[in-house]
N, C-alpha and C positions, 0 to 999 in steps of 0.2 A: 606407769607407762600403759597405754590401752593400745591392743593389737586389734586392727579393724578386720571386718568380716571380708574374704577375698571373694572374687568372681572366678568362673571356672576357665578364664581365658589364658592361654600360653602367650608369653610375651618374650622378647628378647630382653636382656636388661635395658638397652638404648629405649626401647618403646615402652618398658614398665616404667622408666623414670619420666617420660613424657607423661604418661598416663596418670601417675599420682601428682606429679606438678599441676596438671591441669585440674585435678580435683583439690588443689591447695594442702595437701596432706604430705607428710614425710613418708618416704619408702624405707622399709625395714631393713637395717644394716647390721652387721656382724655385732657391732656393739651394743645395740638393741637387743639382739638375740641373747647376750650375754646378761644384760640387764633383767631381763625377763626371768632368766633362771635363777639371777641373784634375788629376785623379789619373791622368789619361789611362786611365780605366778602358774600353778598347776592346770588352769583351765587354758591358757595362752600357749602353754607347752604341748598339751595334748592337741590342741587345734593345729599347731606347727607340724606335729607328727603325722597328721594326716595329708598334710601338703608334701610331706617328704616321701610320702607313698609314689609322688610323682616326681617333679623337681621343683625346688624352691630357690626362686633367683633373688640374691640380696642387693642391697644398694651399695655394696662394697665392691671396689674395682681394683684390680692389680695391672700396673702398668710396668712391664718388664723391659729390662735392659738388653739391647741386641748383643752386647759385647762380652757382658759377665752377668753373674748372678744377682746382682743388685735390682732393685726395683722400688717402686713408690706404691703404697696402699693408700686408697682414697676412699673414706666412708663416707655417705651421704652424696655420693658422686652426682655431680650435676642437679644437685635439689635446689629448688627455689623457696624453699620453706626452711632450711636448715644450712647451717654454713658448712661446707665439708670439711673433713680433716684428713691433711694429708701426712702420712708417716714415711719416712725414708729408711729402708732396710738395706744393709750391706749384703746380704745374702738370704735368698730364699731357695732353699735346697731342692733337688730334682727329687721329686716324690712320684714313684710309679707302681704301685702306691707305697707310701711308708705309712706305719702304724703309728698311733698315737703315742704310745709308751716310748717306742724308739725315737719319735721326733722330739720329743720334750728332752730326752738325754743329750742332745747335741745342744751347743751354745746358739748355733745358726737357727736351729729348729725352735728352741726356745723363745727366742727374739722374734721369729717370724709369728709364733702362735699369740706372743703378746701385743703385736701390732694388730694382727687378725682381730683380736678382741678389744682392741684400743686399752689395755691394762698393763701398763708397762712394769709394774712392780709383781705381778701375780705369780705365785709360786708353781712349780709343777704339780703340785697337788691339787691346787686350786683350778688349773687350766683341765687337768683330767677330769675333776669332779664337775666341772661345768659341761663339759661335752658329754659325759655320762648321763647327766641328769637331764640334758636337752634330748638326747637320742633314746635314751632307756635302754642302751645297750652296754655291753662290758667294754672296757678300754681295749681289749683284744680285738674287737670287733669294728673299731673306729679307724677310718683310714683318711689319708691326705693325698690329694694328687695335685702336682704342678707341672708345667710343660719343661721338656728337656731344653738345653741352650740352644739347639738347632731350631726348635719349634718357637721359641721366643725371639730369635731372629727373624722369623717369619712374619709372626703377628705379636704384637707387644700387649695389646690391651685386652684384658680378659675380665670375666665375671666372677663372683664367688657364688657358687651355687652348693646347696645341701640337699641330699636325698638318701634314701633306703635303697641299698643294691642287693645283689644276689647273696644268697646263704645268710641272710640276717646281719648286714653289714650297713654300716653308716658312713657315707661319704661327704667329706669336704673338700670341696674341687675348686681350685683357682686356675681351672685350665680352659675353659670354654670361651671362645671368641664373644665379646659383649654384643656384636650385631649381628650374631648368626645363630646361636642355639637358644632356647627359651625355655620357660617355666612357668609357675605360678610367682605370685608377687604379694607383698602384704603392705597395708599402709599401716602407720602408728600415730598416736597422740601422745606427745610427751607431756606429762603433769608439769605446769609452769606455775603453780601456787607459790612456790618458794620464790621465784622470782617477782612474782606480782606482789607479794609481801614486802619483799627489800624496797621496790620502787614507791611503795604505799608510805613505808618508813621513812623515805627520804624527802618525800613530798610532804611530811608534817612539819 
């Protein structure tokens, strides 16, 4: 996976998706971030950390339920270059904030984090390791934010954003309204060599 150079313009998630679609490229979503860490792509990770000094808006979106804590997580939301991935979650806990170590220790928190990274079978240790390697922060300084039930009732559609906050913390936020708050975004190119090889193999 190749992480493309960003421009310096802040966009809402809605605007960023349209921007990357127009350029016929995929917008970086949370599973892509996980993949870059898995590949140990240190150059890409260091580049993202520069973005975290501002706000990085991903192509992952959360649509919360008005009536309860259930939600739908969509990766590659509204993309015209890749098929969106939709994951139903029975409960996304209210995090105001909740620290990583605490969140993975609850069943609902672990399920949420697996859905957020699109890794259904990830262990607690792997999830912690992923966010530590991504941010360069200790797990005690990694926090998650999600809206309260009353806030979910008011606005259901939120973007997933990543940034460094005060006191050396790293925040993973599923809180901001997708059409209102903004940040940087990144395009990615996914290696399709394996897929091409399979197609060639079938054609012989």
